[in-house]
C-alpha positions as a Markdown table, in Angstrom:
| # | Residue | x | y | z |
|---|---|---|---|---|
| 1 | Met | 0.5 | 71.7 | -2.0 |
| 2 | Lys | -1.1 | 71.7 | 1.5 |
| 3 | Ala | -4.9 | 71.8 | 1.4 |
| 4 | Lys | -6.6 | 75.0 | 2.5 |
| 5 | Lys | -8.7 | 74.2 | 5.5 |
| 6 | Ala | -11.6 | 76.2 | 7.0 |
| 7 | Phe | -13.4 | 76.0 | 10.4 |
| 8 | Leu | -17.1 | 76.4 | 10.3 |
| 9 | Leu | -19.4 | 76.8 | 13.3 |
| 10 | Leu | -23.1 | 76.1 | 12.7 |
| 11 | Asn | -26.0 | 77.1 | 14.9 |
| 12 | Gly | -26.7 | 73.6 | 16.4 |
| 13 | Glu | -25.6 | 72.4 | 19.8 |
| 14 | Ala | -22.6 | 74.5 | 20.9 |
| 15 | Pro | -19.4 | 72.4 | 21.2 |
| 16 | Leu | -18.0 | 71.7 | 24.6 |
| 17 | Gln | -14.5 | 72.5 | 23.4 |
| 18 | Leu | -13.1 | 74.1 | 20.3 |
| 19 | Pro | -10.0 | 72.9 | 18.5 |
| 20 | Asn | -6.9 | 75.0 | 18.0 |
| 21 | Leu | -8.3 | 77.6 | 15.6 |
| 22 | Ser | -4.8 | 78.8 | 14.6 |
| 23 | Lys | -4.5 | 75.7 | 12.3 |
| 24 | Tyr | -7.2 | 77.0 | 10.0 |
| 25 | Gln | -6.8 | 79.7 | 7.3 |
| 26 | Leu | -10.4 | 80.7 | 7.8 |
| 27 | Val | -12.6 | 80.7 | 10.9 |
| 28 | Cys | -16.3 | 81.2 | 10.0 |
| 29 | Ala | -19.6 | 81.3 | 11.9 |
| 30 | Ile | -23.1 | 81.0 | 10.5 |
| 31 | Asp | -25.6 | 83.5 | 11.9 |
| 32 | Gly | -26.5 | 82.8 | 15.5 |
| 33 | Ala | -23.4 | 80.6 | 16.0 |
| 34 | Tyr | -21.5 | 83.9 | 16.2 |
| 35 | Asn | -22.9 | 84.3 | 19.7 |
| 36 | His | -20.9 | 81.3 | 20.9 |
| 37 | Phe | -17.7 | 82.9 | 19.7 |
| 38 | Lys | -18.7 | 86.2 | 21.3 |
| 39 | Asn | -19.3 | 84.5 | 24.6 |
| 40 | Leu | -15.9 | 83.0 | 24.5 |
| 41 | Gly | -14.2 | 86.2 | 23.5 |
| 42 | Ile | -13.2 | 84.8 | 20.1 |
| 43 | Glu | -13.4 | 86.9 | 16.9 |
| 44 | Pro | -13.9 | 84.9 | 13.8 |
| 45 | Asp | -12.7 | 85.9 | 10.3 |
| 46 | Leu | -16.2 | 85.8 | 8.7 |
| 47 | Val | -19.8 | 85.7 | 9.7 |
| 48 | Thr | -22.5 | 84.8 | 7.2 |
| 49 | Gly | -26.2 | 84.1 | 7.1 |
| 50 | Asp | -29.5 | 86.0 | 7.0 |
| 51 | Phe | -28.7 | 87.6 | 10.4 |
| 52 | Asp | -32.1 | 86.9 | 12.0 |
| 53 | Ser | -30.3 | 85.8 | 15.3 |
| 54 | Ile | -27.5 | 88.3 | 15.9 |
| 55 | Glu | -26.5 | 91.9 | 15.9 |
| 56 | Asn | -23.6 | 94.2 | 16.9 |
| 57 | Ile | -20.9 | 92.3 | 15.0 |
| 58 | Pro | -17.5 | 94.2 | 15.2 |
| 59 | Lys | -16.4 | 96.0 | 12.1 |
| 60 | Thr | -13.2 | 94.1 | 12.2 |
| 61 | Val | -15.1 | 90.9 | 11.3 |
| 62 | Glu | -16.0 | 90.3 | 7.6 |
| 63 | Val | -19.8 | 90.0 | 7.2 |
| 64 | Ile | -21.6 | 88.6 | 4.2 |
| 65 | Asn | -25.4 | 88.7 | 4.2 |
| 66 | Thr | -26.9 | 85.7 | 2.3 |
| 67 | Pro | -30.7 | 86.2 | 2.3 |
| 68 | Asn | -31.4 | 83.7 | -0.5 |
| 69 | Gln | -34.0 | 81.3 | 1.0 |
| 70 | Asn | -33.5 | 78.8 | -1.8 |
| 71 | Phe | -30.4 | 77.5 | 0.1 |
| 72 | Thr | -29.7 | 76.8 | 3.7 |
| 73 | Asp | -27.2 | 79.0 | 5.6 |
| 74 | Phe | -24.8 | 76.0 | 5.7 |
| 75 | Asp | -25.0 | 75.6 | 1.9 |
| 76 | Lys | -24.5 | 79.3 | 1.3 |
| 77 | Ala | -21.4 | 79.3 | 3.6 |
| 78 | Leu | -20.0 | 76.3 | 1.7 |
| 79 | Gln | -20.4 | 78.3 | -1.5 |
| 80 | Ile | -18.4 | 81.1 | -0.1 |
| 81 | Ile | -15.7 | 78.8 | 1.3 |
| 82 | Ser | -15.4 | 76.9 | -2.0 |
| 83 | Lys | -15.1 | 80.0 | -4.1 |
| 84 | Arg | -12.2 | 81.1 | -1.9 |
| 85 | Gly | -10.2 | 78.0 | -2.8 |
| 86 | Phe | -10.7 | 75.9 | 0.3 |
| 87 | Thr | -10.9 | 72.2 | -0.1 |
| 88 | Glu | -11.4 | 71.0 | 3.5 |
| 89 | Val | -13.9 | 72.1 | 6.1 |
| 90 | Asp | -14.2 | 71.1 | 9.8 |
| 91 | Val | -17.8 | 71.6 | 10.9 |
| 92 | Tyr | -18.9 | 72.1 | 14.6 |
| 93 | Gly | -22.4 | 72.7 | 15.8 |
| 94 | Gly | -23.9 | 70.6 | 12.9 |
| 95 | Ser | -25.9 | 68.3 | 15.2 |
| 96 | Gly | -28.1 | 68.8 | 18.3 |
| 97 | Lys | -31.2 | 70.9 | 18.6 |
| 98 | Glu | -33.8 | 70.2 | 15.9 |
| 99 | His | -33.1 | 66.9 | 14.1 |
| 100 | Asp | -34.4 | 68.2 | 10.8 |
| 101 | His | -31.5 | 70.7 | 10.7 |
| 102 | Phe | -29.1 | 67.8 | 11.4 |
| 103 | Leu | -30.5 | 65.7 | 8.6 |
| 104 | Gly | -30.5 | 68.7 | 6.3 |
| 105 | Asn | -26.8 | 69.3 | 7.1 |
| 106 | Leu | -26.0 | 65.7 | 6.2 |
| 107 | Ser | -27.8 | 66.2 | 2.9 |
| 108 | Thr | -25.9 | 69.4 | 2.2 |
| 109 | Ala | -22.5 | 67.7 | 3.0 |
| 110 | Leu | -23.3 | 64.8 | 0.6 |
| 111 | Ala | -24.2 | 67.3 | -2.2 |
| 112 | Trp | -20.8 | 69.0 | -1.7 |
| 113 | Lys | -18.7 | 65.8 | -1.3 |
| 114 | Lys | -17.1 | 66.1 | -4.7 |
| 115 | Asn | -15.9 | 69.6 | -4.1 |
| 116 | Leu | -15.2 | 69.7 | -0.4 |
| 117 | Lys | -13.9 | 67.3 | 2.3 |
| 118 | Ile | -16.3 | 68.0 | 5.1 |
| 119 | Thr | -15.9 | 66.5 | 8.5 |
| 120 | Phe | -18.4 | 67.0 | 11.3 |
| 121 | Phe | -17.4 | 67.1 | 15.0 |
| 122 | Asp | -19.6 | 67.0 | 18.1 |
| 123 | Lys | -19.2 | 65.9 | 21.8 |
| 124 | Tyr | -19.6 | 62.2 | 20.9 |
| 125 | Ser | -17.9 | 61.7 | 17.5 |
| 126 | Asn | -16.6 | 62.8 | 14.2 |
| 127 | Tyr | -18.2 | 61.7 | 10.9 |
| 128 | Phe | -17.9 | 62.2 | 7.2 |
| 129 | Phe | -18.9 | 60.9 | 3.8 |
| 130 | Ser | -16.0 | 58.8 | 2.7 |
| 131 | Asp | -14.1 | 58.2 | -0.5 |
| 132 | Lys | -14.1 | 54.7 | -2.0 |
| 133 | Lys | -10.8 | 54.1 | -0.1 |
| 134 | Thr | -10.4 | 55.4 | 3.4 |
| 135 | Lys | -7.6 | 54.9 | 5.9 |
| 136 | Leu | -8.1 | 55.7 | 9.6 |
| 137 | Ser | -5.2 | 56.0 | 12.1 |
| 138 | Asn | -4.8 | 55.8 | 15.9 |
| 139 | Ile | -8.4 | 54.8 | 16.6 |
| 140 | Lys | -8.0 | 51.4 | 18.4 |
| 141 | Gly | -10.9 | 50.7 | 20.8 |
| 142 | Arg | -13.1 | 53.4 | 19.3 |
| 143 | Ile | -16.6 | 52.9 | 17.9 |
| 144 | Val | -16.8 | 52.8 | 14.1 |
| 145 | Ser | -20.2 | 52.8 | 12.4 |
| 146 | Leu | -20.8 | 52.6 | 8.7 |
| 147 | Ile | -24.0 | 54.2 | 7.5 |
| 148 | Pro | -25.0 | 53.7 | 3.8 |
| 149 | Phe | -26.8 | 56.6 | 2.0 |
| 150 | Pro | -28.9 | 54.8 | 1.0 |
| 151 | Lys | -26.8 | 51.9 | -0.3 |
| 152 | Ala | -23.1 | 51.0 | -0.4 |
| 153 | Glu | -21.8 | 47.9 | -2.2 |
| 154 | Gly | -18.6 | 45.8 | -2.1 |
| 155 | Ile | -17.6 | 47.0 | 1.4 |
| 156 | Val | -14.3 | 45.5 | 2.6 |
| 157 | Thr | -12.8 | 46.4 | 6.0 |
| 158 | Asn | -9.5 | 45.7 | 7.8 |
| 159 | Gly | -8.9 | 46.4 | 11.4 |
| 160 | Leu | -12.5 | 46.2 | 12.7 |
| 161 | Leu | -13.7 | 43.7 | 15.3 |
| 162 | Tyr | -16.5 | 42.6 | 13.0 |
| 163 | Pro | -15.0 | 42.7 | 9.5 |
| 164 | Leu | -17.0 | 43.2 | 6.3 |
| 165 | Lys | -15.9 | 41.1 | 3.3 |
| 166 | Asn | -17.3 | 42.4 | 0.0 |
| 167 | Glu | -20.7 | 43.1 | 1.6 |
| 168 | Thr | -23.6 | 45.4 | 0.9 |
| 169 | Leu | -25.2 | 47.8 | 3.4 |
| 170 | Thr | -28.6 | 49.4 | 2.7 |
| 171 | Phe | -30.5 | 52.0 | 4.8 |
| 172 | Gly | -33.7 | 50.5 | 6.0 |
| 173 | Asn | -32.3 | 46.9 | 5.8 |
| 174 | Arg | -28.8 | 46.4 | 7.2 |
| 175 | Ile | -26.4 | 49.1 | 8.3 |
| 176 | Gly | -23.0 | 48.8 | 10.1 |
| 177 | Thr | -23.5 | 50.5 | 13.5 |
| 178 | Arg | -21.4 | 50.1 | 16.7 |
| 179 | Asn | -18.5 | 48.2 | 15.2 |
| 180 | Val | -15.1 | 48.6 | 17.1 |
| 181 | Ala | -11.6 | 49.4 | 15.8 |
| 182 | Ser | -9.5 | 46.3 | 16.9 |
| 183 | Ala | -6.3 | 47.9 | 15.5 |
| 184 | Glu | -4.8 | 51.3 | 15.5 |
| 185 | Asn | -5.1 | 51.6 | 11.7 |
| 186 | Val | -8.3 | 50.7 | 9.9 |
| 187 | Glu | -9.0 | 50.5 | 6.2 |
| 188 | Ile | -12.5 | 50.8 | 4.7 |
| 189 | Asn | -13.1 | 50.3 | 1.0 |
| 190 | Phe | -16.2 | 50.0 | -1.1 |
| 191 | Asn | -17.1 | 49.8 | -4.8 |
| 192 | Ser | -20.3 | 51.9 | -5.2 |
| 193 | Gly | -22.8 | 54.0 | -3.4 |
| 194 | Glu | -22.3 | 56.5 | -0.5 |
| 195 | Leu | -21.0 | 55.7 | 2.9 |
| 196 | Leu | -21.0 | 57.8 | 6.1 |
| 197 | Ile | -18.2 | 56.8 | 8.5 |
| 198 | Tyr | -18.8 | 57.6 | 12.2 |
| 199 | Ile | -15.9 | 57.5 | 14.6 |
| 200 | Gly | -16.7 | 57.7 | 18.3 |
| 201 | Asn | -14.5 | 60.0 | 20.5 |
| 202 | Lys | -11.9 | 58.5 | 22.8 |
| 203 | Lys | -13.4 | 57.6 | 26.2 |
């Protein structure tokens, strides 16, 4: 069965370009991010948040008010998406602007890793918390960084310019930034911990 995939626009830096939204079964904006859709003449399926940044949403758009301040708007949106049976979420607007929001978004994504496959996209890259075994395709020549959260052990890579062979990365000690894919197909495996994989956009 094909995974149900949602598109989610957060209220960070507006993306320079949106993907083909027709490939998603749900297109959602969080609070003020709706204004970016509005400026582009795009009507999302759903807008959610505490609505402190927007008004005049068309009645044809589903609106869910989530005022609970114990969770971020991102977390509350993921709760809605998960309850509707979605398993994959592409997130735009998750970075830029205030860095504390960006770090908070990473924390939220890590908390949801077991339930949702979340991939962030921005004008520089895409990045995600990986499974223990990850295969990447068609990325030769692109930057690949491996960021432990806070530690990842037994890392083995194939297809990177600087291979890792059963190595440990630890935040605050040694991390794997600015490697390069030397092959079209790259494999990244590790035994324990959490690992954020960052893939630079094509230049």
